[in-house]
Chimera marker file (.cmm) of the C-alpha trace (Angstrom):
<marker_set name="trace">
<marker id="1" x="-84.055" y="30.511" z="8.583" r="1" g="1" b="0" radius="0.5"/>
<marker id="2" x="-87.133" y="30.082" z="6.328" r="1" g="1" b="0" radius="0.5"/>
<marker id="3" x="-87.369" y="26.652" z="4.715" r="1" g="1" b="0" radius="0.5"/>
<marker id="4" x="-87.197" y="27.829" z="1.093" r="1" g="1" b="0" radius="0.5"/>
<marker id="5" x="-84.111" y="29.955" z="1.699" r="1" g="1" b="0" radius="0.5"/>
<marker id="6" x="-82.426" y="27.109" z="3.580" r="1" g="1" b="0" radius="0.5"/>
<marker id="7" x="-83.230" y="24.631" z="0.791" r="1" g="1" b="0" radius="0.5"/>
<marker id="8" x="-81.857" y="27.032" z="-1.848" r="1" g="1" b="0" radius="0.5"/>
<marker id="9" x="-78.659" y="27.566" z="0.146" r="1" g="1" b="0" radius="0.5"/>
<marker id="10" x="-78.137" y="23.817" z="0.594" r="1" g="1" b="0" radius="0.5"/>
<marker id="11" x="-78.694" y="23.227" z="-3.123" r="1" g="1" b="0" radius="0.5"/>
<marker id="12" x="-76.230" y="25.983" z="-4.069" r="1" g="1" b="0" radius="0.5"/>
<marker id="13" x="-73.529" y="24.610" z="-1.761" r="1" g="1" b="0" radius="0.5"/>
<marker id="14" x="-74.079" y="21.045" z="-2.993" r="1" g="1" b="0" radius="0.5"/>
<marker id="15" x="-73.559" y="22.112" z="-6.627" r="1" g="1" b="0" radius="0.5"/>
<marker id="16" x="-70.469" y="24.217" z="-5.936" r="1" g="1" b="0" radius="0.5"/>
<marker id="17" x="-67.483" y="23.241" z="-8.046" r="1" g="1" b="0" radius="0.5"/>
<marker id="18" x="-64.174" y="24.821" z="-7.091" r="1" g="1" b="0" radius="0.5"/>
<marker id="19" x="-62.502" y="26.563" z="-10.016" r="1" g="1" b="0" radius="0.5"/>
<marker id="20" x="-65.587" y="26.544" z="-12.214" r="1" g="1" b="0" radius="0.5"/>
<marker id="21" x="-66.436" y="30.028" z="-13.457" r="1" g="1" b="0" radius="0.5"/>
<marker id="22" x="-69.964" y="31.381" z="-13.606" r="1" g="1" b="0" radius="0.5"/>
<marker id="23" x="-70.936" y="33.229" z="-16.769" r="1" g="1" b="0" radius="0.5"/>
<marker id="24" x="-73.591" y="35.819" z="-15.898" r="1" g="1" b="0" radius="0.5"/>
<marker id="25" x="-76.474" y="36.387" z="-18.286" r="1" g="1" b="0" radius="0.5"/>
<marker id="26" x="-76.038" y="39.251" z="-20.721" r="1" g="1" b="0" radius="0.5"/>
<marker id="27" x="-78.719" y="41.758" z="-21.678" r="1" g="1" b="0" radius="0.5"/>
<marker id="28" x="-79.048" y="39.915" z="-24.992" r="1" g="1" b="0" radius="0.5"/>
<marker id="29" x="-79.546" y="36.591" z="-23.153" r="1" g="1" b="0" radius="0.5"/>
<marker id="30" x="-82.357" y="38.073" z="-21.068" r="1" g="1" b="0" radius="0.5"/>
<marker id="31" x="-84.057" y="39.656" z="-24.094" r="1" g="1" b="0" radius="0.5"/>
<marker id="32" x="-83.860" y="36.365" z="-25.985" r="1" g="1" b="0" radius="0.5"/>
<marker id="33" x="-85.381" y="34.423" z="-23.069" r="1" g="1" b="0" radius="0.5"/>
<marker id="34" x="-88.239" y="36.927" z="-22.677" r="1" g="1" b="0" radius="0.5"/>
<marker id="35" x="-88.995" y="36.937" z="-26.407" r="1" g="1" b="0" radius="0.5"/>
<marker id="36" x="-88.890" y="33.138" z="-26.523" r="1" g="1" b="0" radius="0.5"/>
<marker id="37" x="-91.351" y="32.860" z="-23.631" r="1" g="1" b="0" radius="0.5"/>
<marker id="38" x="-93.703" y="35.403" z="-25.243" r="1" g="1" b="0" radius="0.5"/>
<marker id="39" x="-93.746" y="33.312" z="-28.453" r="1" g="1" b="0" radius="0.5"/>
<marker id="40" x="-94.650" y="30.063" z="-26.677" r="1" g="1" b="0" radius="0.5"/>
<marker id="41" x="-97.744" y="27.963" z="-27.143" r="1" g="1" b="0" radius="0.5"/>
<marker id="42" x="-100.506" y="29.598" z="-25.097" r="1" g="1" b="0" radius="0.5"/>
<marker id="43" x="-103.234" y="28.084" z="-22.986" r="1" g="1" b="0" radius="0.5"/>
<marker id="44" x="-105.529" y="29.792" z="-20.494" r="1" g="1" b="0" radius="0.5"/>
<marker id="45" x="-107.153" y="28.651" z="-17.276" r="1" g="1" b="0" radius="0.5"/>
<marker id="46" x="-110.036" y="30.477" z="-15.608" r="1" g="1" b="0" radius="0.5"/>
<marker id="47" x="-109.457" y="30.768" z="-11.839" r="1" g="1" b="0" radius="0.5"/>
<marker id="48" x="-112.514" y="32.838" z="-10.925" r="1" g="1" b="0" radius="0.5"/>
<marker id="49" x="-115.192" y="34.763" z="-12.793" r="1" g="1" b="0" radius="0.5"/>
<marker id="50" x="-112.741" y="37.643" z="-12.953" r="1" g="1" b="0" radius="0.5"/>
<marker id="51" x="-109.208" y="36.179" z="-12.920" r="1" g="1" b="0" radius="0.5"/>
<marker id="52" x="-107.515" y="33.910" z="-15.468" r="1" g="1" b="0" radius="0.5"/>
<marker id="53" x="-103.975" y="32.626" z="-15.903" r="1" g="1" b="0" radius="0.5"/>
<marker id="54" x="-102.413" y="32.539" z="-19.352" r="1" g="1" b="0" radius="0.5"/>
<marker id="55" x="-99.449" y="30.188" z="-19.694" r="1" g="1" b="0" radius="0.5"/>
<marker id="56" x="-97.048" y="30.281" z="-22.636" r="1" g="1" b="0" radius="0.5"/>
<marker id="57" x="-94.428" y="27.558" z="-22.860" r="1" g="1" b="0" radius="0.5"/>
<marker id="58" x="-91.505" y="26.722" z="-25.110" r="1" g="1" b="0" radius="0.5"/>
<marker id="59" x="-88.883" y="23.994" z="-24.685" r="1" g="1" b="0" radius="0.5"/>
<marker id="60" x="-86.654" y="26.537" z="-22.872" r="1" g="1" b="0" radius="0.5"/>
<marker id="61" x="-88.962" y="29.028" z="-21.123" r="1" g="1" b="0" radius="0.5"/>
<marker id="62" x="-92.351" y="29.494" z="-19.463" r="1" g="1" b="0" radius="0.5"/>
<marker id="63" x="-94.438" y="32.648" z="-19.001" r="1" g="1" b="0" radius="0.5"/>
<marker id="64" x="-97.280" y="32.812" z="-16.475" r="1" g="1" b="0" radius="0.5"/>
<marker id="65" x="-99.543" y="35.818" z="-16.843" r="1" g="1" b="0" radius="0.5"/>
<marker id="66" x="-102.430" y="36.593" z="-14.466" r="1" g="1" b="0" radius="0.5"/>
<marker id="67" x="-105.196" y="38.594" z="-16.144" r="1" g="1" b="0" radius="0.5"/>
<marker id="68" x="-108.181" y="40.566" z="-14.891" r="1" g="1" b="0" radius="0.5"/>
<marker id="69" x="-111.288" y="40.254" z="-17.071" r="1" g="1" b="0" radius="0.5"/>
<marker id="70" x="-112.914" y="43.214" z="-15.317" r="1" g="1" b="0" radius="0.5"/>
<marker id="71" x="-110.073" y="45.411" z="-16.589" r="1" g="1" b="0" radius="0.5"/>
<marker id="72" x="-110.320" y="44.433" z="-20.255" r="1" g="1" b="0" radius="0.5"/>
<marker id="73" x="-108.238" y="41.269" z="-19.773" r="1" g="1" b="0" radius="0.5"/>
<marker id="74" x="-105.234" y="43.394" z="-18.759" r="1" g="1" b="0" radius="0.5"/>
<marker id="75" x="-102.378" y="41.488" z="-17.154" r="1" g="1" b="0" radius="0.5"/>
<marker id="76" x="-101.789" y="42.142" z="-13.483" r="1" g="1" b="0" radius="0.5"/>
<marker id="77" x="-98.780" y="39.879" z="-12.877" r="1" g="1" b="0" radius="0.5"/>
<marker id="78" x="-96.173" y="38.126" z="-15.027" r="1" g="1" b="0" radius="0.5"/>
<marker id="79" x="-93.598" y="35.484" z="-14.136" r="1" g="1" b="0" radius="0.5"/>
<marker id="80" x="-90.911" y="34.330" z="-16.542" r="1" g="1" b="0" radius="0.5"/>
<marker id="81" x="-89.043" y="31.090" z="-15.844" r="1" g="1" b="0" radius="0.5"/>
<marker id="82" x="-86.150" y="29.500" z="-17.676" r="1" g="1" b="0" radius="0.5"/>
<marker id="83" x="-86.054" y="25.721" z="-17.611" r="1" g="1" b="0" radius="0.5"/>
<link id1="1" id2="2" r="1" g="1" b="0" radius="0.2"/>
<link id1="2" id2="3" r="1" g="1" b="0" radius="0.2"/>
<link id1="3" id2="4" r="1" g="1" b="0" radius="0.2"/>
<link id1="4" id2="5" r="1" g="1" b="0" radius="0.2"/>
<link id1="5" id2="6" r="1" g="1" b="0" radius="0.2"/>
<link id1="6" id2="7" r="1" g="1" b="0" radius="0.2"/>
<link id1="7" id2="8" r="1" g="1" b="0" radius="0.2"/>
<link id1="8" id2="9" r="1" g="1" b="0" radius="0.2"/>
<link id1="9" id2="10" r="1" g="1" b="0" radius="0.2"/>
<link id1="10" id2="11" r="1" g="1" b="0" radius="0.2"/>
<link id1="11" id2="12" r="1" g="1" b="0" radius="0.2"/>
<link id1="12" id2="13" r="1" g="1" b="0" radius="0.2"/>
<link id1="13" id2="14" r="1" g="1" b="0" radius="0.2"/>
<link id1="14" id2="15" r="1" g="1" b="0" radius="0.2"/>
<link id1="15" id2="16" r="1" g="1" b="0" radius="0.2"/>
<link id1="16" id2="17" r="1" g="1" b="0" radius="0.2"/>
<link id1="17" id2="18" r="1" g="1" b="0" radius="0.2"/>
<link id1="18" id2="19" r="1" g="1" b="0" radius="0.2"/>
<link id1="19" id2="20" r="1" g="1" b="0" radius="0.2"/>
<link id1="20" id2="21" r="1" g="1" b="0" radius="0.2"/>
<link id1="21" id2="22" r="1" g="1" b="0" radius="0.2"/>
<link id1="22" id2="23" r="1" g="1" b="0" radius="0.2"/>
<link id1="23" id2="24" r="1" g="1" b="0" radius="0.2"/>
<link id1="24" id2="25" r="1" g="1" b="0" radius="0.2"/>
<link id1="25" id2="26" r="1" g="1" b="0" radius="0.2"/>
<link id1="26" id2="27" r="1" g="1" b="0" radius="0.2"/>
<link id1="27" id2="28" r="1" g="1" b="0" radius="0.2"/>
<link id1="28" id2="29" r="1" g="1" b="0" radius="0.2"/>
<link id1="29" id2="30" r="1" g="1" b="0" radius="0.2"/>
<link id1="30" id2="31" r="1" g="1" b="0" radius="0.2"/>
<link id1="31" id2="32" r="1" g="1" b="0" radius="0.2"/>
<link id1="32" id2="33" r="1" g="1" b="0" radius="0.2"/>
<link id1="33" id2="34" r="1" g="1" b="0" radius="0.2"/>
<link id1="34" id2="35" r="1" g="1" b="0" radius="0.2"/>
<link id1="35" id2="36" r="1" g="1" b="0" radius="0.2"/>
<link id1="36" id2="37" r="1" g="1" b="0" radius="0.2"/>
<link id1="37" id2="38" r="1" g="1" b="0" radius="0.2"/>
<link id1="38" id2="39" r="1" g="1" b="0" radius="0.2"/>
<link id1="39" id2="40" r="1" g="1" b="0" radius="0.2"/>
<link id1="40" id2="41" r="1" g="1" b="0" radius="0.2"/>
<link id1="41" id2="42" r="1" g="1" b="0" radius="0.2"/>
<link id1="42" id2="43" r="1" g="1" b="0" radius="0.2"/>
<link id1="43" id2="44" r="1" g="1" b="0" radius="0.2"/>
<link id1="44" id2="45" r="1" g="1" b="0" radius="0.2"/>
<link id1="45" id2="46" r="1" g="1" b="0" radius="0.2"/>
<link id1="46" id2="47" r="1" g="1" b="0" radius="0.2"/>
<link id1="47" id2="48" r="1" g="1" b="0" radius="0.2"/>
<link id1="48" id2="49" r="1" g="1" b="0" radius="0.2"/>
<link id1="49" id2="50" r="1" g="1" b="0" radius="0.2"/>
<link id1="50" id2="51" r="1" g="1" b="0" radius="0.2"/>
<link id1="51" id2="52" r="1" g="1" b="0" radius="0.2"/>
<link id1="52" id2="53" r="1" g="1" b="0" radius="0.2"/>
<link id1="53" id2="54" r="1" g="1" b="0" radius="0.2"/>
<link id1="54" id2="55" r="1" g="1" b="0" radius="0.2"/>
<link id1="55" id2="56" r="1" g="1" b="0" radius="0.2"/>
<link id1="56" id2="57" r="1" g="1" b="0" radius="0.2"/>
<link id1="57" id2="58" r="1" g="1" b="0" radius="0.2"/>
<link id1="58" id2="59" r="1" g="1" b="0" radius="0.2"/>
<link id1="59" id2="60" r="1" g="1" b="0" radius="0.2"/>
<link id1="60" id2="61" r="1" g="1" b="0" radius="0.2"/>
<link id1="61" id2="62" r="1" g="1" b="0" radius="0.2"/>
<link id1="62" id2="63" r="1" g="1" b="0" radius="0.2"/>
<link id1="63" id2="64" r="1" g="1" b="0" radius="0.2"/>
<link id1="64" id2="65" r="1" g="1" b="0" radius="0.2"/>
<link id1="65" id2="66" r="1" g="1" b="0" radius="0.2"/>
<link id1="66" id2="67" r="1" g="1" b="0" radius="0.2"/>
<link id1="67" id2="68" r="1" g="1" b="0" radius="0.2"/>
<link id1="68" id2="69" r="1" g="1" b="0" radius="0.2"/>
<link id1="69" id2="70" r="1" g="1" b="0" radius="0.2"/>
<link id1="70" id2="71" r="1" g="1" b="0" radius="0.2"/>
<link id1="71" id2="72" r="1" g="1" b="0" radius="0.2"/>
<link id1="72" id2="73" r="1" g="1" b="0" radius="0.2"/>
<link id1="73" id2="74" r="1" g="1" b="0" radius="0.2"/>
<link id1="74" id2="75" r="1" g="1" b="0" radius="0.2"/>
<link id1="75" id2="76" r="1" g="1" b="0" radius="0.2"/>
<link id1="76" id2="77" r="1" g="1" b="0" radius="0.2"/>
<link id1="77" id2="78" r="1" g="1" b="0" radius="0.2"/>
<link id1="78" id2="79" r="1" g="1" b="0" radius="0.2"/>
<link id1="79" id2="80" r="1" g="1" b="0" radius="0.2"/>
<link id1="80" id2="81" r="1" g="1" b="0" radius="0.2"/>
<link id1="81" id2="82" r="1" g="1" b="0" radius="0.2"/>
<link id1="82" id2="83" r="1" g="1" b="0" radius="0.2"/>
</marker_set>
């Protein structure tokens, strides 16, 4: 089993609480998280002459956006994380 998958499985089992219900995220929850991340304080880091990473962070969410300067600074990858 790959290490990351094994570590995630061990963490999930260790936090299991019998009888505790899980409330799945609603569409509204997801929209709110995405909008919050988009509104975060932005800072950019140049990785190469062509590629930069824009990070936006709020107290609850983070957005990482990889951009290509050769394509008019268009984003090529986005990752949203909830803290």
